[in-house]
mmCIF file of the C-alpha atoms, coordinates in Angstrom:
data_MODEL
# 
_entry.id   MODEL 
# 
loop_
_atom_site.group_PDB 
_atom_site.id 
_atom_site.type_symbol 
_atom_site.label_atom_id 
_atom_site.label_alt_id 
_atom_site.label_comp_id 
_atom_site.label_asym_id 
_atom_site.label_entity_id 
_atom_site.label_seq_id 
_atom_site.pdbx_PDB_ins_code 
_atom_site.Cartn_x 
_atom_site.Cartn_y 
_atom_site.Cartn_z 
_atom_site.occupancy 
_atom_site.B_iso_or_equiv 
_atom_site.pdbx_formal_charge 
_atom_site.auth_seq_id 
_atom_site.auth_comp_id 
_atom_site.auth_asym_id 
_atom_site.auth_atom_id 
_atom_site.pdbx_PDB_model_num 
ATOM 1  C CA . MET A 1 1  ? 15.727 11.115 21.441  1.00 0.00 ? 1  MET A CA 1 
ATOM 2  C CA . PRO A 1 2  ? 17.546 8.575  19.679  1.00 0.00 ? 2  PRO A CA 1 
ATOM 3  C CA . ASP A 1 3  ? 14.532 5.451  20.497  1.00 0.00 ? 3  ASP A CA 1 
ATOM 4  C CA . ASN A 1 4  ? 12.157 8.336  18.731  1.00 0.00 ? 4  ASN A CA 1 
ATOM 5  C CA . LYS A 1 5  ? 14.392 8.453  15.515  1.00 0.00 ? 5  LYS A CA 1 
ATOM 6  C CA . LYS A 1 6  ? 15.310 4.498  15.472  1.00 0.00 ? 6  LYS A CA 1 
ATOM 7  C CA . PRO A 1 7  ? 11.199 3.180  14.860  1.00 0.00 ? 7  PRO A CA 1 
ATOM 8  C CA . SER A 1 8  ? 10.710 6.426  11.747  1.00 0.00 ? 8  SER A CA 1 
ATOM 9  C CA . ASP A 1 9  ? 14.028 4.960  9.627   1.00 0.00 ? 9  ASP A CA 1 
ATOM 10 C CA . LYS A 1 10 ? 12.438 1.279  10.236  1.00 0.00 ? 10 LYS A CA 1 
ATOM 11 C CA . ARG A 1 11 ? 9.072  2.624  8.917   1.00 0.00 ? 11 ARG A CA 1 
ATOM 12 C CA . LEU A 1 12 ? 10.375 4.939  6.171   1.00 0.00 ? 12 LEU A CA 1 
ATOM 13 C CA . ASN A 1 13 ? 12.628 1.672  4.798   1.00 0.00 ? 13 ASN A CA 1 
ATOM 14 C CA . PRO A 1 14 ? 9.997  -0.644 3.548   1.00 0.00 ? 14 PRO A CA 1 
ATOM 15 C CA . PHE A 1 15 ? 8.164  2.522  2.391   1.00 0.00 ? 15 PHE A CA 1 
ATOM 16 C CA . ILE A 1 16 ? 11.569 3.523  0.250   1.00 0.00 ? 16 ILE A CA 1 
ATOM 17 C CA . LYS A 1 17 ? 11.612 -0.380 -1.234  1.00 0.00 ? 17 LYS A CA 1 
ATOM 18 C CA . PHE A 1 18 ? 8.183  -0.960 -2.009  1.00 0.00 ? 18 PHE A CA 1 
ATOM 19 C CA . SER A 1 19 ? 8.100  2.715  -3.768  1.00 0.00 ? 19 SER A CA 1 
ATOM 20 C CA . SER A 1 20 ? 11.773 1.457  -5.478  1.00 0.00 ? 20 SER A CA 1 
ATOM 21 C CA . ILE A 1 21 ? 9.721  -1.600 -6.657  1.00 0.00 ? 21 ILE A CA 1 
ATOM 22 C CA . ALA A 1 22 ? 6.293  -0.079 -7.707  1.00 0.00 ? 22 ALA A CA 1 
ATOM 23 C CA . LEU A 1 23 ? 8.674  2.160  -10.265 1.00 0.00 ? 23 LEU A CA 1 
ATOM 24 C CA . GLN A 1 24 ? 10.139 -0.769 -11.402 1.00 0.00 ? 24 GLN A CA 1 
ATOM 25 C CA . MET A 1 25 ? 6.344  -2.508 -12.046 1.00 0.00 ? 25 MET A CA 1 
ATOM 26 C CA . GLY A 1 26 ? 5.337  0.776  -13.414 1.00 0.00 ? 26 GLY A CA 1 
ATOM 27 C CA . LEU A 1 27 ? 8.097  1.539  -16.210 1.00 0.00 ? 27 LEU A CA 1 
ATOM 28 C CA . THR A 1 28 ? 8.508  -2.495 -16.974 1.00 0.00 ? 28 THR A CA 1 
ATOM 29 C CA . ILE A 1 29 ? 4.118  -2.073 -17.572 1.00 0.00 ? 29 ILE A CA 1 
ATOM 30 C CA . TYR A 1 30 ? 4.808  1.040  -19.577 1.00 0.00 ? 30 TYR A CA 1 
ATOM 31 C CA . LEU A 1 31 ? 8.138  -0.252 -21.483 1.00 0.00 ? 31 LEU A CA 1 
ATOM 32 C CA . GLY A 1 32 ? 6.023  -3.718 -22.152 1.00 0.00 ? 32 GLY A CA 1 
ATOM 33 C CA . SER A 1 33 ? 2.853  -1.358 -23.250 1.00 0.00 ? 33 SER A CA 1 
ATOM 34 C CA . LYS A 1 34 ? 4.969  0.993  -25.341 1.00 0.00 ? 34 LYS A CA 1 
ATOM 35 C CA . LEU A 1 35 ? 6.479  -2.585 -27.073 1.00 0.00 ? 35 LEU A CA 1 
ATOM 36 C CA . GLY A 1 36 ? 2.750  -3.653 -27.653 1.00 0.00 ? 36 GLY A CA 1 
ATOM 37 C CA . GLU A 1 37 ? 2.812  -0.869 -29.763 1.00 0.00 ? 37 GLU A CA 1 
ATOM 38 C CA . TRP A 1 38 ? 4.665  -1.638 -32.169 1.00 0.00 ? 38 TRP A CA 1 
# 
């Protein structure tokens, strides 16, 4: 059973990393567009 859980953790970690990076990118673009409006 533990062997089955390990791959899922490995698959989940990159997804969390990707989502966090995507969030940072979105925030940067959002802030950039907001500043561009000024």
